[in-house]
N, CA, C and O atoms as CSV, one atom per row, in Angstrom:
chain,resi,resn,atom,element,x,y,z
A,1,UNK,N,N,69.447,124.517,63.328
A,1,UNK,CA,C,70.847,124.205,63.129
A,1,UNK,C,C,71.673,125.029,64.106
A,1,UNK,O,O,71.414,126.216,64.298
A,2,UNK,N,N,72.654,124.405,64.713
A,2,UNK,CA,C,73.549,125.081,65.653
A,2,UNK,C,C,74.960,125.026,65.091
A,2,UNK,O,O,75.445,123.966,64.696
A,3,UNK,N,N,75.601,126.168,65.061
A,3,UNK,CA,C,76.973,126.220,64.583
A,3,UNK,C,C,77.908,126.458,65.754
A,3,UNK,O,O,77.691,127.366,66.556
A,4,UNK,N,N,78.944,125.646,65.853
A,4,UNK,CA,C,79.958,125.835,66.885
A,4,UNK,C,C,80.810,127.054,66.540
A,4,UNK,O,O,80.895,127.452,65.378
A,5,UNK,N,N,81.430,127.633,67.542
A,5,UNK,CA,C,82.313,128.774,67.327
A,5,UNK,C,C,83.448,128.368,66.393
A,5,UNK,O,O,84.088,127.335,66.591
A,6,UNK,N,N,83.694,129.195,65.369
A,6,UNK,CA,C,84.707,128.876,64.368
A,6,UNK,C,C,85.175,130.153,63.676
A,6,UNK,O,O,84.625,131.231,63.902
A,7,UNK,N,N,86.189,130.020,62.835
A,7,UNK,CA,C,86.637,131.115,61.969
A,7,UNK,C,C,86.383,130.703,60.527
A,7,UNK,O,O,86.206,129.522,60.230
A,8,UNK,N,N,86.368,131.679,59.641
A,8,UNK,CA,C,86.223,131.409,58.208
A,8,UNK,C,C,87.514,131.731,57.460
A,8,UNK,O,O,87.498,131.853,56.235
A,9,UNK,N,N,88.617,131.869,58.164
A,9,UNK,CA,C,89.901,132.250,57.586
A,9,UNK,C,C,90.525,131.046,56.878
A,9,UNK,O,O,91.319,130.311,57.466
A,10,UNK,N,N,90.158,130.855,55.613
A,10,UNK,CA,C,90.661,129.703,54.858
A,10,UNK,C,C,90.553,129.965,53.366
A,10,UNK,O,O,89.717,130.751,52.920
A,11,UNK,N,N,91.382,129.319,52.622
A,11,UNK,CA,C,91.313,129.307,51.157
A,11,UNK,C,C,91.155,130.693,50.527
A,11,UNK,O,O,90.267,130.906,49.702
A,12,UNK,N,N,92.002,131.611,50.912
A,12,UNK,CA,C,92.026,132.944,50.311
A,12,UNK,C,C,90.783,133.781,50.599
A,12,UNK,O,O,90.555,134.790,49.931
A,13,UNK,N,N,89.979,133.384,51.577
A,13,UNK,CA,C,88.802,134.176,51.934
A,13,UNK,C,C,89.246,135.498,52.549
A,13,UNK,O,O,90.191,135.540,53.338
A,14,UNK,N,N,88.566,136.561,52.186
A,14,UNK,CA,C,88.870,137.889,52.704
A,14,UNK,C,C,87.746,138.443,53.574
A,14,UNK,O,O,87.994,139.087,54.593
A,15,UNK,N,N,86.509,138.186,53.159
A,15,UNK,CA,C,85.354,138.787,53.800
A,15,UNK,C,C,84.195,137.795,53.785
A,15,UNK,O,O,83.971,137.117,52.782
A,16,UNK,N,N,83.462,137.708,54.887
A,16,UNK,CA,C,82.258,136.881,54.948
A,16,UNK,C,C,81.044,137.806,54.876
A,16,UNK,O,O,81.103,138.961,55.296
A,17,UNK,N,N,79.945,137.279,54.337
A,17,UNK,CA,C,78.722,138.071,54.297
A,17,UNK,C,C,77.512,137.211,54.630
A,17,UNK,O,O,77.502,136.002,54.399
A,18,UNK,N,N,76.496,137.861,55.178
A,18,UNK,CA,C,75.199,137.242,55.434
A,18,UNK,C,C,74.133,138.262,55.066
A,18,UNK,O,O,74.157,139.395,55.549
A,19,UNK,N,N,73.201,137.862,54.215
A,19,UNK,CA,C,72.049,138.690,53.858
A,19,UNK,C,C,70.819,138.045,54.486
A,19,UNK,O,O,70.474,136.909,54.160
A,20,UNK,N,N,70.166,138.765,55.377
A,20,UNK,CA,C,69.007,138.225,56.100
A,20,UNK,C,C,67.723,138.496,55.320
A,20,UNK,O,O,67.474,139.621,54.889
A,21,UNK,N,N,66.912,137.453,55.144
A,21,UNK,CA,C,65.734,137.533,54.288
A,21,UNK,C,C,64.434,137.106,54.978
A,21,UNK,O,O,63.445,136.833,54.297
A,22,UNK,N,N,64.417,137.044,56.285
A,22,UNK,CA,C,63.207,136.644,57.014
A,22,UNK,C,C,62.488,137.876,57.563
A,22,UNK,O,O,62.947,138.488,58.528
A,23,UNK,N,N,61.359,138.238,56.945
A,23,UNK,CA,C,60.614,139.376,57.490
A,23,UNK,C,C,60.019,139.021,58.854
A,23,UNK,O,O,59.687,137.867,59.127
A,24,UNK,N,N,59.896,140.028,59.687
A,24,UNK,CA,C,59.290,139.878,61.007
A,24,UNK,C,C,60.020,138.872,61.899
A,24,UNK,O,O,59.402,138.225,62.743
A,25,UNK,N,N,61.324,138.743,61.712
A,25,UNK,CA,C,62.120,137.893,62.595
A,25,UNK,C,C,62.443,138.683,63.852
A,25,UNK,O,O,62.667,139.892,63.790
A,26,UNK,N,N,62.468,138.018,64.969
A,26,UNK,CA,C,62.768,138.656,66.246
A,26,UNK,C,C,63.984,137.964,66.857
A,26,UNK,O,O,64.132,136.748,66.736
A,27,UNK,N,N,64.840,138.719,67.501
A,27,UNK,CA,C,66.037,138.136,68.118
A,27,UNK,C,C,65.677,137.041,69.116
A,27,UNK,O,O,66.471,136.127,69.341
A,28,UNK,N,N,64.491,137.120,69.716
A,28,UNK,CA,C,64.055,136.086,70.658
A,28,UNK,C,C,63.794,134.755,69.951
A,28,UNK,O,O,63.679,133.716,70.602
A,29,UNK,N,N,63.698,134.788,68.603
A,29,UNK,CA,C,63.520,133.557,67.822
A,29,UNK,C,C,64.829,132.777,67.690
A,29,UNK,O,O,64.823,131.618,67.274
A,30,UNK,N,N,65.945,133.408,68.041
A,30,UNK,CA,C,67.265,132.791,67.893
A,30,UNK,C,C,67.897,133.194,66.577
A,30,UNK,O,O,67.460,134.152,65.939
A,31,UNK,N,N,68.932,132.460,66.165
A,31,UNK,CA,C,69.610,132.744,64.905
A,31,UNK,C,C,70.431,134.013,64.910
A,31,UNK,O,O,70.670,134.598,63.853
A,32,UNK,N,N,70.870,134.453,66.084
A,32,UNK,CA,C,71.657,135.679,66.216
A,32,UNK,C,C,73.131,135.362,65.963
A,32,UNK,O,O,73.673,134.405,66.516
A,33,UNK,N,N,73.766,136.169,65.129
A,33,UNK,CA,C,75.192,136.017,64.844
A,33,UNK,C,C,75.998,136.638,65.973
A,33,UNK,O,O,75.759,137.785,66.353
A,34,UNK,N,N,76.958,135.880,66.513
A,34,UNK,CA,C,77.845,136.363,67.572
A,34,UNK,C,C,79.262,136.432,67.019
A,34,UNK,O,O,79.812,135.423,66.578
A,35,UNK,N,N,79.847,137.617,67.044
A,35,UNK,CA,C,81.243,137.807,66.645
A,35,UNK,C,C,82.068,137.898,67.917
A,35,UNK,O,O,81.820,138.758,68.762
A,36,UNK,N,N,83.044,137.017,68.054
A,36,UNK,CA,C,83.794,136.879,69.306
A,36,UNK,C,C,85.210,137.405,69.119
A,36,UNK,O,O,86.033,136.808,68.425
A,37,UNK,N,N,85.466,138.539,69.759
A,37,UNK,CA,C,86.801,139.118,69.792
A,37,UNK,C,C,87.420,138.730,71.125
A,37,UNK,O,O,86.728,138.154,71.966
A,38,UNK,N,N,88.678,139.018,71.348
A,38,UNK,CA,C,89.343,138.615,72.590
A,38,UNK,C,C,88.576,139.024,73.841
A,38,UNK,O,O,88.390,138.214,74.749
A,39,UNK,N,N,88.138,140.260,73.892
A,39,UNK,CA,C,87.503,140.774,75.103
A,39,UNK,C,C,86.039,141.174,74.910
A,39,UNK,O,O,85.452,141.807,75.788
A,40,UNK,N,N,85.454,140.816,73.785
A,40,UNK,CA,C,84.135,141.331,73.482
A,40,UNK,C,C,83.349,140.346,72.615
A,40,UNK,O,O,83.922,139.628,71.795
A,41,UNK,N,N,82.042,140.325,72.808
A,41,UNK,CA,C,81.148,139.569,71.937
A,41,UNK,C,C,80.135,140.554,71.369
A,41,UNK,O,O,79.409,141.206,72.121
A,42,UNK,N,N,80.084,140.663,70.058
A,42,UNK,CA,C,79.121,141.525,69.386
A,42,UNK,C,C,77.997,140.665,68.850
A,42,UNK,O,O,78.236,139.718,68.102
A,43,UNK,N,N,76.765,140.993,69.231
A,43,UNK,CA,C,75.607,140.242,68.769
A,43,UNK,C,C,74.931,141.010,67.636
A,43,UNK,O,O,74.639,142.199,67.762
A,44,UNK,N,N,74.688,140.310,66.529
A,44,UNK,CA,C,74.044,140.928,65.376
A,44,UNK,C,C,72.741,140.188,65.101
A,44,UNK,O,O,72.739,139.015,64.727
A,45,UNK,N,N,71.637,140.897,65.294
A,45,UNK,CA,C,70.327,140.295,65.094
A,45,UNK,C,C,70.027,140.154,63.602
A,45,UNK,O,O,70.401,141.016,62.807
A,46,UNK,N,N,69.353,139.071,63.225
A,46,UNK,CA,C,69.021,138.848,61.813
A,46,UNK,C,C,67.847,139.730,61.374
A,46,UNK,O,O,66.712,139.265,61.269
A,47,UNK,N,N,68.133,140.987,61.123
A,47,UNK,CA,C,67.114,141.962,60.729
A,47,UNK,C,C,66.820,141.847,59.231
A,47,UNK,O,O,67.734,141.799,58.409
A,48,UNK,N,N,65.550,141.806,58.899
A,48,UNK,CA,C,65.116,141.635,57.496
A,48,UNK,C,C,65.793,142.634,56.561
A,48,UNK,O,O,65.893,143.825,56.858
A,49,UNK,N,N,66.250,142.119,55.432
A,49,UNK,CA,C,66.833,142.906,54.352
A,49,UNK,C,C,68.116,143.634,54.776
A,49,UNK,O,O,68.436,144.692,54.234
A,50,UNK,N,N,68.837,143.076,55.731
A,50,UNK,CA,C,70.106,143.676,56.139
A,50,UNK,C,C,71.262,142.786,55.686
A,50,UNK,O,O,71.130,141.568,55.570
A,51,UNK,N,N,72.379,143.425,55.440
A,51,UNK,CA,C,73.592,142.734,54.990
A,51,UNK,C,C,74.677,142.945,56.032
A,51,UNK,O,O,74.950,144.073,56.441
A,52,UNK,N,N,75.296,141.843,56.460
A,52,UNK,CA,C,76.396,141.894,57.420
A,52,UNK,C,C,77.661,141.447,56.703
A,52,UNK,O,O,77.672,140.414,56.034
A,53,UNK,N,N,78.721,142.223,56.842
A,53,UNK,CA,C,80.038,141.891,56.292
A,53,UNK,C,C,81.043,141.897,57.426
A,53,UNK,O,O,80.993,142.757,58.305
A,54,UNK,N,N,81.971,140.919,57.408
A,54,UNK,CA,C,83.055,140.990,58.379
A,54,UNK,C,C,84.328,140.373,57.809
A,54,UNK,O,O,84.296,139.424,57.027
A,55,UNK,N,N,85.439,140.950,58.231
A,55,UNK,CA,C,86.776,140.565,57.784
A,55,UNK,C,C,87.146,139.222,58.411
A,55,UNK,O,O,87.137,139.088,59.635
A,56,UNK,N,N,87.466,138.240,57.592
A,56,UNK,CA,C,87.826,136.926,58.131
A,56,UNK,C,C,89.344,136.721,58.196
A,56,UNK,O,O,89.806,135.699,58.703
A,57,UNK,N,N,90.110,137.669,57.694
A,57,UNK,CA,C,91.567,137.510,57.709
A,57,UNK,C,C,92.167,137.689,59.090
A,57,UNK,O,O,93.328,137.345,59.311
A,58,UNK,N,N,91.393,138.223,60.019
A,58,UNK,CA,C,91.882,138.452,61.385
A,58,UNK,C,C,91.713,137.232,62.281
A,58,UNK,O,O,92.187,137.228,63.417
A,59,UNK,N,N,91.037,136.191,61.778
A,59,UNK,CA,C,90.791,135.009,62.582
A,59,UNK,C,C,89.637,135.190,63.559
A,59,UNK,O,O,89.531,134.451,64.538
A,60,UNK,N,N,88.779,136.159,63.302
A,60,UNK,CA,C,87.626,136.425,64.161
A,60,UNK,C,C,86.745,135.185,64.277
A,60,UNK,O,O,86.317,134.623,63.269
A,61,UNK,N,N,86.481,134.765,65.505
A,61,UNK,CA,C,85.600,133.624,65.726
A,61,UNK,C,C,84.155,134.105,65.766
A,61,UNK,O,O,83.873,135.239,66.154
A,62,UNK,N,N,83.252,133.226,65.361
A,62,UNK,CA,C,81.839,133.571,65.367
A,62,UNK,C,C,80.995,132.302,65.446
A,62,UNK,O,O,81.470,131.195,65.192
A,63,UNK,N,N,79.733,132.498,65.806
A,63,UNK,CA,C,78.770,131.395,65.827
A,63,UNK,C,C,77.370,131.982,65.746
A,63,UNK,O,O,77.172,133.179,65.956
A,64,UNK,N,N,76.393,131.120,65.435
A,64,UNK,CA,C,74.992,131.511,65.363
A,64,UNK,C,C,74.256,130.806,66.492
A,64,UNK,O,O,74.409,129.601,66.692
A,65,UNK,N,N,73.455,131.572,67.227
A,65,UNK,CA,C,72.697,130.973,68.329
A,65,UNK,C,C,71.600,130.057,67.785
A,65,UNK,O,O,71.136,130.245,66.660
A,66,UNK,N,N,71.189,129.078,68.569
A,66,UNK,CA,C,70.152,128.140,68.119
A,66,UNK,C,C,68.845,128.862,67.786
A,66,UNK,O,O,68.469,129.829,68.449
A,67,UNK,N,N,68.169,128.380,66.761
A,67,UNK,CA,C,66.850,128.900,66.409
A,67,UNK,C,C,65.828,128.167,67.271
A,67,UNK,O,O,65.730,126.941,67.234
A,68,UNK,N,N,65.076,128.933,68.042
A,68,UNK,CA,C,64.115,128.325,68.948
A,68,UNK,C,C,62.676,128.514,68.473
A,68,UNK,O,O,61.760,127.918,69.039
A,69,UNK,N,N,62.467,129.319,67.462
A,69,UNK,CA,C,61.125,129.531,66.913
A,69,UNK,C,C,60.774,128.391,65.970
A,69,UNK,O,O,61.652,127.708,65.442
A,70,UNK,N,N,59.501,128.202,65.772
A,70,UNK,CA,C,59.026,127.166,64.855
A,70,UNK,C,C,58.819,127.772,63.468
A,70,UNK,O,O,57.728,127.714,62.902
A,71,UNK,N,N,59.898,128.356,62.937
A,71,UNK,CA,C,59.877,128.947,61.602
A,71,UNK,C,C,61.304,128.979,61.073
A,71,UNK,O,O,62.266,128.829,61.827
A,72,UNK,N,N,61.420,129.173,59.789
A,72,UNK,CA,C,62.737,129.156,59.160
A,72,UNK,C,C,63.360,130.550,59.169
A,72,UNK,O,O,62.681,131.549,58.937
A,73,UNK,N,N,64.641,130.597,59.437
A,73,UNK,CA,C,65.411,131.837,59.283
A,73,UNK,C,C,66.052,131.772,57.920
A,73,UNK,O,O,66.927,130.937,57.688
A,74,UNK,N,N,65.640,132.632,57.015
A,74,UNK,CA,C,66.157,132.627,55.653
A,74,UNK,C,C,67.314,133.601,55.532
A,74,UNK,O,O,67.215,134.753,55.952
A,75,UNK,N,N,68.412,133.132,54.957
A,75,UNK,CA,C,69.590,133.973,54.793
A,75,UNK,C,C,70.445,133.416,53.659
A,75,UNK,O,O,70.400,132.226,53.344
A,76,UNK,N,N,71.217,134.303,53.064
A,76,UNK,CA,C,72.222,133.905,52.078
A,76,UNK,C,C,73.569,134.302,52.657
A,76,UNK,O,O,73.766,135.451,53.052
A,77,UNK,N,N,74.486,133.364,52.707
A,77,UNK,CA,C,75.810,133.643,53.246
A,77,UNK,C,C,76.890,133.176,52.288
A,77,UNK,O,O,76.673,132.286,51.466
A,78,UNK,N,N,78.049,133.788,52.409
A,78,UNK,CA,C,79.172,133.383,51.565
A,78,UNK,C,C,80.402,134.194,51.879
A,78,UNK,O,O,80.504,134.813,52.938
A,79,UNK,N,N,81.344,134.186,50.941
A,79,UNK,CA,C,82.625,134.846,51.151
A,79,UNK,C,C,83.068,135.572,49.893
A,79,UNK,O,O,82.735,135.171,48.778
A,80,UNK,N,N,83.818,136.637,50.085
A,80,UNK,CA,C,84.545,137.296,49.007
A,80,UNK,C,C,85.985,136.808,49.115
A,80,UNK,O,O,86.548,136.742,50.208
A,81,UNK,N,N,86.561,136.474,47.995
A,81,UNK,CA,C,87.910,135.910,47.968
A,81,UNK,C,C,88.928,136.933,47.490
A,81,UNK,O,O,88.585,137.898,46.805
A,82,UNK,N,N,90.188,136.710,47.861
A,82,UNK,CA,C,91.276,137.581,47.450
A,82,UNK,C,C,91.599,137.420,45.978
A,82,UNK,O,O,91.093,136.504,45.330
A,83,UNK,N,N,92.437,138.297,45.441
A,83,UNK,CA,C,92.735,138.298,44.006
A,83,UNK,C,C,93.451,137.044,43.514
A,83,UNK,O,O,93.408,136.752,42.319
A,84,UNK,N,N,94.108,136.292,44.399
A,84,UNK,CA,C,94.834,135.097,43.980
A,84,UNK,C,C,94.057,133.811,44.200
A,84,UNK,O,O,94.607,132.722,44.036
A,85,UNK,N,N,92.793,133.920,44.568
A,85,UNK,CA,C,91.996,132.738,44.890
A,85,UNK,C,C,91.849,131.802,43.696
A,85,UNK,O,O,91.908,130.584,43.863
A,86,UNK,N,N,91.661,132.338,42.512
A,86,UNK,CA,C,91.504,131.490,41.322
A,86,UNK,C,C,92.786,130.714,41.039
A,86,UNK,O,O,92.733,129.533,40.696
A,87,UNK,N,N,93.934,131.370,41.180
A,87,UNK,CA,C,95.205,130.698,40.959
A,87,UNK,C,C,95.418,129.590,41.984
A,87,UNK,O,O,95.905,128.514,41.639
A,88,UNK,N,N,95.058,129.843,43.241
A,88,UNK,CA,C,95.207,128.862,44.306
A,88,UNK,C,C,94.307,127.642,44.056
A,88,UNK,O,O,94.720,126.505,44.285
A,89,UNK,N,N,93.093,127.884,43.592
A,89,UNK,CA,C,92.158,126.788,43.337
A,89,UNK,C,C,92.652,125.892,42.210
A,89,UNK,O,O,92.446,124.678,42.244
A,90,UNK,N,N,93.294,126.474,41.227
A,90,UNK,CA,C,93.781,125.703,40.088
A,90,UNK,C,C,94.969,124.819,40.470
A,90,UNK,O,O,95.092,123.699,39.974
A,91,UNK,N,N,95.837,125.313,41.342
A,91,UNK,CA,C,97.056,124.583,41.675
A,91,UNK,C,C,96.862,123.561,42.790
A,91,UNK,O,O,97.743,122.731,43.014
A,92,UNK,N,N,95.732,123.600,43.494
A,92,UNK,CA,C,95.508,122.672,44.602
A,92,UNK,C,C,94.475,121.706,44.196
A,92,UNK,O,O,94.118,120.821,44.973
């Protein structure tokens, strides 16, 4: 799966997270998270049993590089929402 560069700044989201669950994964296998700031790209390798958190309120763009290995990259991803997220969901 290839993800285009995007932001997660939507629907009261405050923080994004990814928990990597693939033992013995190598960055050469692909699936590297790229955080794109105005003048910098930070690459975060999917290291087993590591948790990545990043602030989505800044509009930080990011993408995941294509997986080129013949194996699955296992991860759990999601978002932490702000205190008014429940109220917003009810009214929309």
